C-alpha positions as CSV (number, residue, x, y, z in Angstrom):
1,M,-23.6,4.2,-2.7
2,G,-23.0,7.9,-2.1
3,T,-20.7,9.5,0.5
4,A,-22.7,12.6,1.1
5,T,-21.9,14.9,4.1
6,P,-24.8,16.2,6.1
7,S,-25.6,19.4,4.3
8,G,-24.7,18.4,0.8
9,T,-24.2,22.0,-0.2
10,E,-20.4,22.3,0.1
11,P,-18.9,23.3,-3.3
12,T,-16.3,21.0,-4.8
13,G,-13.4,22.0,-7.0
14,D,-15.6,22.6,-10.0
15,G,-18.4,24.2,-8.1
16,A,-20.6,21.2,-8.1
17,T,-22.3,20.0,-4.9
18,I,-24.1,16.9,-3.7
19,A,-27.3,18.9,-4.0
20,D,-26.5,19.2,-7.7
21,V,-26.0,15.5,-8.0
22,L,-29.4,14.8,-6.3
23,A,-31.1,17.3,-8.6
24,R,-29.5,15.6,-11.7
25,M,-30.8,12.2,-10.5
26,E,-34.3,13.6,-9.9
27,A,-34.3,15.0,-13.4
28,I,-33.2,11.7,-14.9
29,D,-36.0,10.0,-13.0
30,G,-38.5,12.3,-14.6
31,Q,-37.1,11.8,-18.1
32,L,-36.9,8.0,-18.2
33,P,-39.9,5.7,-18.4
34,R,-40.6,4.3,-15.0
35,T,-40.0,0.7,-16.1
36,D,-36.7,1.5,-17.9
37,G,-33.9,-0.6,-16.4
38,V,-31.6,2.5,-16.0
39,A,-34.5,4.2,-14.2
40,Y,-34.7,1.4,-11.6
41,F,-31.0,1.9,-10.9
42,N,-31.2,5.7,-10.9
43,R,-34.1,5.5,-8.4
44,L,-32.1,3.2,-6.1
45,Y,-29.0,5.4,-6.4
46,L,-31.1,8.5,-5.5
47,Q,-32.7,6.8,-2.4
48,V,-29.4,5.4,-1.2
49,T,-27.7,8.8,-1.5
50,K,-30.5,10.5,0.4
51,A,-30.5,7.8,3.1
52,V,-26.7,8.1,3.6
53,Q,-27.0,11.9,3.7
54,A,-29.6,11.7,6.4
55,A,-27.8,9.0,8.4
56,S,-24.5,11.0,8.3
57,A,-26.1,14.0,10.2
58,N,-24.6,12.7,13.4
59,T,-21.3,11.5,12.0
60,T,-18.1,13.5,12.1
61,F,-15.8,13.1,9.1
62,E,-12.1,13.9,9.1
63,D,-12.1,15.1,5.5
64,P,-15.5,16.1,4.2
65,R,-14.0,17.9,1.3
66,F,-12.7,14.5,0.0
67,L,-16.1,12.8,0.5
68,N,-17.9,15.6,-1.3
69,R,-15.6,15.7,-4.2
70,L,-15.6,11.9,-4.5
71,D,-19.4,11.8,-4.6
72,V,-19.5,14.3,-7.4
73,V,-16.8,12.6,-9.5
74,F,-18.3,9.2,-8.8
75,A,-21.8,10.4,-9.9
76,G,-20.4,12.0,-13.0
77,L,-19.2,8.6,-14.3
78,Y,-22.8,7.3,-14.1
79,F,-24.2,10.5,-15.7
80,A,-21.7,10.1,-18.6
81,A,-22.9,6.5,-19.1
82,Q,-26.6,7.5,-18.8
83,E,-26.1,10.2,-21.4
84,T,-25.0,7.7,-24.0
85,I,-28.7,6.5,-24.2
86,T,-29.6,9.6,-26.2
87,S,-26.3,11.1,-27.3
88,G,-25.2,8.2,-29.5
89,A,-21.8,8.2,-27.9
90,Q,-20.2,4.8,-27.2
91,C,-21.3,3.5,-23.8
92,P,-18.5,2.6,-21.3
93,V,-17.9,-1.2,-21.3
94,A,-18.9,-1.8,-17.7
95,W,-22.3,-0.1,-18.3
96,R,-23.2,-1.8,-21.6
97,P,-25.2,-4.7,-20.2
98,L,-27.6,-2.4,-18.3
99,V,-27.9,0.2,-21.0
100,A,-28.3,-2.3,-23.8
101,Q,-30.7,-4.5,-21.9
102,R,-32.7,-1.9,-20.1
103,A,-36.0,-2.9,-21.9
104,D,-35.5,-6.7,-21.3
105,P,-38.1,-8.6,-19.3
106,V,-36.1,-9.1,-16.1
107,S,-37.0,-8.0,-12.6
108,P,-36.4,-4.4,-11.3
109,I,-34.0,-5.7,-8.7
110,Q,-31.8,-7.3,-11.4
111,F,-31.5,-3.9,-13.2
112,A,-30.7,-2.1,-10.0
113,L,-28.0,-4.6,-9.0
114,A,-26.5,-4.5,-12.5
115,G,-26.3,-0.7,-12.2
116,M,-24.7,-0.9,-8.7
117,N,-22.3,-3.5,-10.0
118,A,-21.1,-1.2,-12.8
119,H,-21.0,1.9,-10.7
120,I,-19.3,0.6,-7.6
121,S,-17.1,-2.2,-8.9
122,H,-15.9,-0.2,-11.9
123,D,-16.6,3.5,-11.5
124,L,-15.7,3.9,-7.8
125,P,-12.0,2.9,-8.2
126,L,-11.6,5.4,-11.0
127,A,-13.4,8.1,-8.9
128,V,-11.2,7.5,-5.9
129,V,-8.0,7.9,-8.0
130,Q,-9.3,11.0,-9.8
131,T,-10.3,12.6,-6.5
132,C,-7.0,11.8,-4.9
133,E,-5.1,13.3,-7.8
134,E,-7.2,16.5,-7.8
135,L,-6.8,17.0,-4.0
136,D,-3.1,15.9,-3.9
137,L,-3.9,12.9,-1.7
138,A,-3.2,9.2,-1.8
139,P,-5.6,6.3,-1.3
140,S,-3.6,4.9,1.6
141,D,-5.1,2.5,4.2
142,D,-5.8,4.1,7.6
143,S,-5.5,7.6,6.1
144,P,-8.2,10.2,7.1
145,Q,-9.8,9.6,3.7
146,H,-9.9,5.8,4.1
147,R,-11.3,6.1,7.6
148,D,-14.0,8.4,6.3
149,F,-14.6,5.9,3.4
150,Q,-15.1,3.2,6.1
151,R,-17.4,5.4,8.1
152,V,-19.6,5.7,5.1
153,N,-19.5,1.9,4.8
154,A,-20.9,1.7,8.3
155,L,-23.7,4.0,7.3
156,L,-24.4,2.0,4.2
157,K,-24.8,-1.2,6.2
158,T,-27.9,0.3,7.7
159,V,-29.1,1.4,4.3
160,E,-28.7,-2.1,2.8
161,G,-31.3,-3.4,5.2
162,Q,-33.8,-0.9,3.8
163,V,-33.3,-1.7,0.1
164,A,-35.6,-4.8,0.0
165,G,-38.3,-2.8,1.6
166,W,-38.0,0.0,-1.0
167,F,-38.7,-2.5,-3.8
168,Q,-41.5,-4.2,-1.9
169,S,-43.1,-0.9,-1.0
170,G,-43.1,0.4,-4.6
171,L,-40.6,3.2,-3.9
172,I,-38.1,1.8,-6.5
173,A,-40.4,-0.3,-8.6
174,D,-44.1,-0.6,-8.8
175,I,-45.2,-3.4,-6.6
176,E,-46.8,-5.3,-9.5
177,D,-43.4,-5.2,-11.3
178,V,-41.6,-7.0,-8.5
179,T,-41.3,-10.7,-9.2
180,T,-42.4,-13.4,-6.7
181,K,-38.8,-14.3,-6.0
182,P,-38.0,-12.8,-2.6
183,V,-36.2,-9.5,-3.1
184,A,-34.1,-10.0,0.0
185,Y,-32.5,-13.1,-1.6
186,E,-31.3,-11.1,-4.6
187,I,-29.9,-8.4,-2.4
188,A,-28.2,-10.8,-0.1
189,M,-26.1,-12.0,-3.0
190,W,-24.6,-8.6,-3.6
191,S,-23.4,-6.3,-0.9
192,I,-22.8,-2.6,-1.5
193,V,-20.3,-2.5,1.4
194,A,-18.3,-5.5,0.3
195,A,-18.1,-4.1,-3.2
196,R,-16.9,-0.7,-1.9
197,D,-14.1,-2.4,0.0
198,V,-13.0,-4.3,-3.1
199,A,-13.2,-1.0,-5.1
200,W,-10.9,0.7,-2.6
201,G,-8.3,-2.0,-3.2
202,H,-8.6,-1.7,-7.0
203,A,-8.2,2.1,-6.6
204,Q,-4.9,1.4,-4.8
205,I,-3.7,-0.8,-7.6
206,L,-4.6,1.9,-10.2
207,W,-2.8,4.5,-8.0
208,H,0.4,2.5,-7.9
209,L,0.3,1.9,-11.7
210,R,0.1,5.6,-12.5
211,G,3.8,5.5,-13.6
212,E,3.1,2.6,-15.9
213,P,0.4,3.8,-18.3
214,G,0.5,0.6,-20.3
215,L,-0.1,-1.6,-17.3
216,A,-2.7,0.8,-15.9
217,S,-4.6,0.6,-19.1
218,I,-4.5,-3.2,-19.1
219,F,-5.7,-3.4,-15.5
220,A,-8.5,-0.8,-16.2
221,D,-9.6,-2.7,-19.3
222,T,-9.6,-6.0,-17.5
223,L,-11.6,-4.6,-14.7
224,A,-14.2,-3.1,-17.1
225,R,-14.5,-6.4,-18.9
226,A,-14.9,-8.4,-15.7
227,V,-17.6,-6.0,-14.5
228,E,-19.4,-6.2,-17.8
229,L,-19.4,-10.0,-17.7
230,S,-20.7,-10.1,-14.1
231,S,-23.5,-7.6,-15.0
232,R,-24.6,-9.8,-17.9
233,G,-24.8,-12.6,-15.4
234,I,-27.0,-10.5,-13.1
235,L,-29.3,-9.7,-16.0
236,I,-29.9,-13.3,-17.1
């Protein structure tokens, strides 16, 4: 899900780095019970980010500053949702199914997919817009930033093939916690890369609605509600 550059140590505008993001996810993994639904997603997010970071070692990006800042802003939206578990703050709409149902008796892969759905389908468009605003860019097709975004998609295609194995090996969930339903079947129904492509399109819509706050708010709320509904379906 991440867009980390090879070193992961380049500071962003607020001083945060990809290394800080990884450390935060490691800390969350140590704090949550292993079978917590949010923990399953956090573990998958951590492994995907590490895998993309490793795979990007031989990839040249046109605007690594954009990718690094996007990763930090993107992760921050998940961290804010995760913090509501203990802070008592209202959980973002798109994240409510996972946070509210994190102790339900469903399979680890369902929790992980619900988290990916909330994070990519909802959070990524917001993160793209915020990052572009901060760096005085625009989410235009065939821009250096979009080409880099697509380069990360190409890396993620290789990572998607590893996800089923992570569950079946016990890296994400203990082997005994994985249901008898083939994990690959669940993953085949939800593609990280396809969701990212849709998220870029939604970011462009939000970008063009910046001058119409009322319409932008309606679109953002509709997106959040649609993601909430689809996550509830994933967790059935």
